[in-house]
C-alpha positions in Angstrom: -33.7 -41.2 181.5 -31.7 -42.2 178.4 -32.8 -41.5 174.8 -32.9 -44.4 172.4 -31.7 -42.4 169.4 -30.4 -45.3 167.3 -33.4 -47.4 168.1 -35.6 -44.8 166.4 -33.7 -45.3 163.1 -35.4 -47.5 160.5 -34.0 -50.8 159.2 -33.6 -49.0 155.9 -31.1 -46.6 157.5 -28.9 -49.4 158.6 -29.1 -51.0 155.2 -28.2 -47.7 153.5 -25.3 -47.1 156.0 -23.9 -50.6 155.3 -24.0 -50.0 151.6 -22.7 -46.4 151.7 -19.3 -46.5 150.0 -19.4 -42.9 148.8 -19.8 -39.5 150.6 -23.4 -38.9 149.4 -24.8 -42.0 151.1 -22.8 -41.4 154.3 -23.8 -37.7 154.4 -27.5 -38.6 154.0 -27.2 -41.1 156.9 -25.4 -38.6 159.1 -28.0 -35.9 158.4 -30.8 -38.3 159.5 -29.1 -39.1 162.8 -28.3 -35.4 163.4 -32.0 -34.5 163.0 -32.7 -36.8 166.0 -29.7 -35.6 168.0 -29.9 -31.8 167.5 -33.0 -31.2 169.7 -31.4 -33.0 172.7 -29.9 -31.0 175.6 -26.2 -31.2 176.2 -25.2 -34.2 178.2 -28.3 -36.2 177.5 -27.7 -39.9 178.1 -27.8 -42.1 175.0 -29.2 -45.6 175.3 -26.8 -48.4 174.2 -27.6 -51.7 172.6 -26.7 -53.6 169.4 -28.1 -50.9 167.1 -26.2 -48.2 168.9 -23.0 -50.2 168.6 -23.6 -50.9 164.9 -24.2 -47.2 164.1 -21.1 -46.2 166.1 -19.0 -48.7 164.1 -20.2 -47.1 160.9 -19.3 -43.6 162.2 -15.8 -44.7 163.3 -15.2 -46.4 160.0 -16.4 -43.3 158.0 -14.3 -40.8 159.9 -11.3 -43.0 159.1 -11.8 -43.0 155.3 -14.0 -40.1 154.4 -12.6 -37.2 152.5 -15.7 -35.1 151.9 -15.4 -32.1 154.2 -19.1 -31.6 155.0 -19.5 -35.3 155.9 -16.5 -35.1 158.2 -18.0 -32.0 159.9 -21.3 -33.8 160.4 -19.5 -36.9 161.9 -17.6 -34.7 164.4 -20.9 -32.9 165.2 -22.5 -36.3 166.0 -19.5 -37.4 168.1 -19.7 -34.1 170.1 -23.3 -34.9 171.0 -23.1 -38.6 171.5 -19.9 -39.3 173.3 -20.8 -37.4 176.6 -24.0 -39.4 177.0 -22.9 -42.8 175.8 -21.2 -45.5 177.8 -17.7 -46.0 176.5 -17.9 -49.8 176.3 -19.7 -49.3 173.0 -16.7 -47.9 171.3 -13.8 -48.6 173.7 -12.2 -51.3 171.6 -12.0 -48.9 168.6 -10.7 -45.9 170.6 -7.1 -46.2 169.2 -8.3 -46.3 165.6 -10.7 -43.5 166.2 -8.0 -41.4 167.8 -5.7 -41.9 164.7 -8.5 -41.0 162.4 -9.3 -37.8 164.4 -5.7 -36.7 164.4 -5.6 -36.8 160.6 -8.5 -34.3 160.5 -6.3 -31.5 161.8 -4.9 -31.0 158.3 -8.3 -29.8 157.0 -8.9 -26.1 157.9 -12.7 -26.4 157.9 -12.9 -29.2 160.4 -9.8 -28.3 162.4 -11.4 -26.5 165.4 -14.0 -29.3 166.0 -11.4 -32.1 166.3 -9.6 -31.4 169.5 -12.8 -31.3 171.8 -13.9 -34.7 170.5 -10.4 -36.1 170.9 -10.2 -34.8 174.5 -13.6 -36.3 175.2 -12.6 -39.7 173.7 -9.4 -39.7 175.8 -11.1 -38.9 179.0 -13.9 -41.5 178.5 -11.8 -44.5 177.5 -8.5 -43.5 175.9 -5.0 -44.4 176.9 -2.3 -42.1 175.3 0.2 -44.8 176.0 -1.6 -47.1 173.5 -2.1 -44.4 170.8 1.5 -44.9 169.5 0.5 -45.2 165.9 -1.6 -42.0 165.9 1.1 -40.1 167.8 3.9 -41.3 165.5 1.9 -40.3 162.4 1.3 -36.8 163.8 4.9 -36.2 164.9 6.0 -37.1 161.4 3.9 -34.4 159.9 5.7 -31.5 158.4 2.6 -29.3 158.8 3.1 -26.9 161.7 -0.6 -26.5 162.2 -1.0 -30.3 162.8 1.9 -30.3 165.2 0.5 -27.3 167.1 -2.9 -29.0 167.3 -1.3 -32.1 168.8 0.5 -30.1 171.5 -2.7 -28.2 172.2 -4.6 -31.5 172.6 -2.1 -32.8 175.1 -2.1 -29.6 177.1 -6.0 -29.5 177.2 -6.0 -33.2 178.2 -3.6 -32.4 181.1 -5.9 -29.6 182.3 -9.1 -31.5 181.9 -8.2 -34.6 183.9 -4.8 -34.1 185.6 -4.8 -37.3 187.6 -5.4 -39.5 184.4 -2.8 -37.4 182.5 -0.2 -37.7 185.2 -0.4 -41.5 185.0 -0.3 -41.6 181.2 2.4 -39.0 180.7 5.1 -41.5 181.8 4.1 -43.8 178.9 3.8 -40.9 176.5 7.3 -39.6 177.3 8.9 -43.1 177.5 10.4 -43.0 173.9 11.6 -39.5 174.2 10.5 -38.4 170.7 7.4 -36.6 172.0 9.3 -34.3 174.4 12.1 -33.8 171.9 9.6 -32.9 169.2 8.0 -30.3 171.6 11.4 -28.8 172.4 12.2 -28.4 168.7 8.8 -26.7 168.1 9.6 -24.1 170.7 11.6 -22.5 167.8 8.8 -23.1 165.2 8.1 -20.2 162.9 4.4 -20.7 163.4 3.6 -18.7 166.6 0.6 -20.8 167.6 2.6 -24.0 167.3 5.3 -22.5 169.4 2.9 -21.5 172.2 1.2 -24.9 172.2 4.6 -26.6 172.5 5.5 -24.4 175.5 2.2 -25.2 177.2 2.8 -28.9 176.8 6.3 -28.7 178.1 4.8 -26.8 181.2 2.6 -29.9 181.8 5.6 -32.1 181.6 7.4 -29.9 184.2 4.4 -30.2 186.5 3.8 -34.0 186.2 7.5 -35.1 186.1 8.9 -32.8 188.8 9.0 -35.6 191.4 9.3 -38.6 189.1 12.1 -41.0 189.9 13.3 -40.9 186.3 14.8 -37.5 186.0 15.7 -37.5 182.3 12.5 -35.7 181.3 12.8 -32.9 183.9 16.4 -32.5 183.0 15.5 -31.8 179.3 13.0 -29.2 180.5 15.6 -27.6 182.9 18.2 -27.6 180.1 15.8 -25.8 177.8 15.1 -23.2 180.5 18.8 -22.7 181.3 19.6 -22.1 177.6 16.9 -19.6 177.0 15.6 -17.2 179.7 12.7 -16.1 177.6 11.4 -19.7 177.2 11.9 -20.2 180.9 9.6 -17.2 181.7 6.9 -18.5 179.3 7.1 -22.0 180.8 6.9 -20.7 184.3 3.9 -18.6 183.5 2.1 -21.5 181.8 2.9 -23.7 184.8 1.2 -21.3 187.2 -1.9 -20.9 185.0 -2.2 -24.7 184.4 -1.8 -25.6 188.1 -4.8 -23.3 188.9 -6.9 -24.9 186.1 -5.8 -28.5 187.0 -6.7 -27.9 190.7 -10.2 -26.6 189.9 -10.9 -29.5 187.4 -9.5 -32.1 189.8 -11.9 -30.9 192.6 -14.8 -30.9 190.2 -14.1 -34.5 189.0 -13.7 -35.7 192.7 -17.0 -34.1 193.7 -18.8 -35.5 190.7 -17.5 -39.0 191.2 -18.0 -39.1 195.0 -21.0 -41.2 196.2 -24.0 -39.2 197.3 -24.5 -39.1 201.0 -27.9 -40.2 202.4 -29.5 -37.5 204.5 -30.1 -38.3 208.2 -33.8 -38.4 208.9 -34.7 -36.0 211.8 -36.9 -37.4 214.6 -40.6 -36.7 214.6 -41.4 -33.2 215.7 -44.7 -34.0 217.5 -46.7 -36.9 218.7 -45.9 -39.7 221.1 -42.2 -39.9 220.5 -41.5 -36.9 222.7 -41.8 -38.6 226.1 -39.4 -41.4 225.2 -36.8 -38.9 224.0 -37.1 -37.0 227.3 -36.6 -40.2 229.3 -33.4 -41.0 227.3 -32.1 -37.5 227.8 -32.7 -37.5 231.6 -31.5 -41.1 232.1 -28.0 -40.4 230.9 -25.1 -38.3 232.2 -25.0 -34.5 232.7 -24.1 -33.7 229.1 -27.3 -35.3 227.9 -29.3 -33.5 230.5 -27.9 -30.2 229.2 -28.7 -31.2 225.6 -32.4 -31.9 226.4 -33.5 -28.3 226.8 -32.5 -27.6 223.2 -36.0 -28.5 222.2 -39.0 -26.7 223.6 -42.5 -28.1 223.7 -44.0 -31.4 224.5 -43.2 -33.2 221.2 -39.6 -32.1 220.6 -37.8 -34.2 223.1 -34.0 -34.6 222.7 -34.1 -34.3 218.9 -32.7 -30.7 218.8 -29.0 -31.8 218.8 -29.7 -34.3 216.1 -31.4 -31.7 214.0 -28.5 -29.3 214.4 -26.0 -32.0 213.3 -28.2 -32.9 210.3 -28.4 -29.2 209.3 -24.7 -28.9 209.5 -24.2 -31.8 207.2 -26.8 -30.4 204.9 -25.0 -27.1 204.7 -21.7 -28.7 203.7 -23.5 -30.6 200.9 -25.2 -27.4 199.8 -21.8 -25.6 199.6 -20.3 -28.4 197.7 -23.2 -28.4 195.3 -22.9 -24.7 194.8 -19.3 -25.0 193.8 -20.1 -27.8 191.5 -22.9 -25.9 189.9 -20.6 -22.9 189.4 -18.1 -25.1 187.7 -20.7 -26.7 185.5 -22.3 -23.4 184.6 -18.9 -22.1 183.4 -18.4 -25.3 181.4 -21.9 -25.0 179.8 -21.3 -21.3 178.9 -18.1 -22.4 177.1 -19.9 -25.2 175.3 -22.7 -22.8 174.3 -20.0 -20.5 172.8 -18.6 -23.5 170.9 -22.1 -24.5 169.7 -22.8 -21.0 168.5 -19.5 -20.9 166.6 -20.4 -24.3 165.1 -23.9 -23.1 164.2 -22.4 -20.0 162.5 -20.0 -22.3 160.6 -22.8 -24.6 159.5 -25.0 -21.6 158.4 -22.1 -20.4 156.2 -21.7 -23.9 154.8 -25.4 -24.3 154.0 -25.3 -21.2 151.9 -22.7 -22.9 149.7 -23.7 -26.5 150.2 -23.4 -27.3 146.5 -19.8 -26.4 146.5 -17.5 -29.5 146.6 -14.1 -29.0 148.3 -11.8 -30.8 146.0 -8.7 -32.0 147.9 -6.1 -34.5 146.8 -7.1 -37.9 147.8 -10.9 -37.4 147.4 -10.9 -39.1 144.1 -12.1 -35.8 142.5 -12.4 -36.5 138.7 -13.0 -34.5 135.6 -16.7 -35.3 136.2 -16.7 -34.0 139.8 -15.0 -30.8 138.6 -17.7 -30.3 136.0 -20.4 -30.9 138.5 -18.9 -28.4 140.9 -18.7 -25.8 138.0 -22.3 -26.3 137.0 -23.7 -26.4 140.5 -21.5 -23.9 142.4 -20.4 -21.5 139.7 -23.3 -21.3 137.4 -26.0 -22.5 139.8 -28.1 -24.7 137.3 -28.2 -28.2 138.8 -31.3 -29.1 136.8 -29.1 -29.4 133.7 -26.6 -31.9 135.2 -28.4 -35.0 134.1 -28.7 -33.7 130.6 -25.0 -33.1 130.4 -24.4 -36.6 131.7 -26.8 -38.1 129.2 -24.9 -36.3 126.4 -21.6 -37.5 127.8 -20.5 -33.9 128.2 -20.0 -33.8 132.0 -16.3 -33.3 131.6 -14.6 -30.0 132.7 -12.3 -30.2 129.7 -15.2 -30.1 127.3 -16.5 -26.7 128.5 -14.4 -24.7 126.1 -16.1 -26.5 123.2 -19.7 -25.7 124.3 -21.5 -23.4 121.9 -25.0 -22.1 121.4 -26.2 -24.8 119.0 -24.8 -27.5 121.3 -26.6 -26.0 124.3 -29.9 -25.7 122.4 -30.0 -28.9 120.4 -28.1 -31.4 122.6 -28.7 -30.1 126.1 -32.1 -28.7 125.3 -31.8 -25.2 126.8 -35.0 -23.4 125.7 -35.0 -20.6 128.2 -33.3 -17.6 126.5 -32.2 -16.0 129.8 -30.7 -19.3 131.0 -29.0 -19.7 127.7 -27.4 -16.2 127.9 -26.2 -16.9 131.5 -24.7 -20.2 130.4 -22.9 -18.6 127.5 -21.7 -15.8 129.8 -20.2 -18.1 132.4 -18.8 -20.5 129.8 -17.1 -17.5 128.1 -15.6 -16.3 131.4 -14.4 -19.8 132.2 -12.8 -20.2 128.8 -10.9 -16.9 129.3 -9.6 -18.2 132.7 -8.6 -21.5 131.0 -6.7 -19.7 128.2 -4.9 -17.4 130.7 -3.8 -20.4 132.9 -2.6 -22.3 129.9 -0.6 -19.4 128.6 0.9 -18.8 132.0 2.0 -22.5 132.2 3.6 -22.4 128.8 5.6 -19.3 129.7 7.1 -20.9 132.8 10.1 -23.1 131.9 9.8 -25.2 135.0 6.1 -25.9 134.4 6.2 -27.0 130.8 6.8 -30.7 131.8 3.6 -30.8 133.8 1.2 -29.3 131.2 -0.2 -32.8 130.2 -0.6 -33.8 133.8 -2.6 -30.7 134.5 -4.8 -31.3 131.4 -5.5 -34.9 132.2 -6.7 -34.1 135.7 -8.8 -31.2 134.5 -6.7 -28.6 136.3 -7.2 -25.9 133.7 -7.8 -22.8 135.8 -6.2 -21.1 138.8 -9.5 -21.6 140.7 -9.6 -25.3 140.2 -5.9 -25.6 141.2 -6.6 -23.6 144.4 -9.4 -26.0 145.4 -7.4 -29.1 144.4 -4.2 -28.4 146.4 -4.2 -26.8 149.9 -0.6 -27.6 150.9 2.8 -27.9 149.2 2.7 -31.7 150.0 -0.7 -31.9 148.2 0.9 -30.2 145.2 3.7 -32.8 145.1 1.4 -35.8 145.6 -1.2 -34.6 143.1 1.2 -34.1 140.2 4.0 -36.4 141.2 6.5 -33.6 141.2 9.8 -35.1 142.4 11.7 -31.8 142.1 11.0 -29.9 145.3 12.0 -26.6 143.7 9.3 -27.0 141.1 6.7 -27.9 143.7 7.8 -24.9 145.8 7.6 -22.6 142.7 4.1 -23.8 141.8 2.8 -23.5 145.4 4.3 -20.0 145.7 2.5 -18.9 142.6 -0.7 -20.5 143.9 -0.4 -18.5 147.2 0.1 -15.3 145.1 -3.1 -16.1 143.3 -5.0 -16.7 146.5 -3.7 -13.4 147.9 -4.7 -11.5 144.7 -1.1 -10.8 143.9 -1.0 -12.8 140.6 -2.1 -10.8 137.6 -4.9 -12.2 135.5 -3.0 -11.0 132.5 -0.4 -13.7 131.7 1.6 -11.4 129.6 2.4 -9.2 132.7 4.2 -12.1 134.4 7.9 -12.5 133.7 9.2 -15.9 132.5 10.8 -18.2 134.9 14.5 -18.4 134.3 14.8 -21.7 136.1 16.2 -24.4 133.9 16.5 -27.2 136.5 13.8 -29.3 135.0 15.7 -32.5 135.1 13.2 -34.1 137.5 9.8 -34.2 135.8 6.5 -35.7 136.7 6.2 -39.4 136.4 
């Protein structure tokens, strides 16, 4: 029996979802849906219909544009629960757009591990890798080794999950040559996980393309193996492991999709049918006469042989079901493990739910940064509206907050809260001063001081939240000079690792004078 999850949602939910153009509205809608989905057992069928289709279109649209981390996690959580039990015709037309949006999620560390299972599920239900050219091209162009590694992992898992479907689609996937070439290049990637994932994907190519008429793909794999004996050993090992997994999954899919056999009804054990059965058994040839004694008693007749045949058929079905149950049990255990990991992740996130992850492209403003400071750092959300009313919800204004301002303008009457506010503001001002002094002492950074100030990037902590990759550093501050971007990102990594001293005076000045290319 299917669950009408989306039919239970009120008309107000659909109105709010249609008007949700920011993360708060979308997050609230996702939470309401998840409250209905969470109690359902894994694999529960979801009823379709116009409301279901409408809600799914919202989710697909949001995953494509949303930047708020917690909202994206919740969307992936919903997809994990809904896709297995929902008929693919609801979202089949949007599977290419959905795949492209999902692949972009790999860049975010906090949602990374939840993306691939959803992507594999989407592909198995209705996807066609040959038609995901836009998503694949965008991923291959990424300079992030983690994203590339996730892509090779997805392809390898897809090949293992449904080898028959993968074998048909690998020909389209490899047609242009850039995918296999990219994987071969990544066998020398400095990121070890990316290297392993590329090797595993190449092993799948070796399995599927071994007997293909077009030998160019297998030749590339052979050339790679001939050039490097170590890589050949790794590929051969992966081929052996993948073949075993593919065989097992292919059998499970075949048994699950096979039509159920109707059990043969055995003749009545007693009553009036016995005499007729005896007459039929005695009226035939010698073989039938020998078969008749198989049933003893007046009512058994010649049904003994039929019962034995039925029992034999039943035993075969039982054995097949046992194998299928064993496979499904293992799958469920793996899913339980994933769910437990996801639950642990969500528990951690709930403890810091007020913290906003500020990544380039989110539209994080000086007001967002102040809100994050007041809610996450100080932990006094009840004063937020007062700061907004006073027009002081700007991270750059924090250094000007004093006791009279807090008492008279913001209305802080509680002495303990007042002391805490002064303490946190004082500490924040120290961090701001240290960061500014560090910037001024770095020759290559002086040209970007105004850019930092205008965006409210006035402490190392804010910069760490704002930029997670070197590409993000370049995009955020429009740094054309790659050496400058690399220098800033290197210092940022030192700060994250605790290697950068809080005392700006202890840091040596940068001697780089190549500041020809400044920010726009």
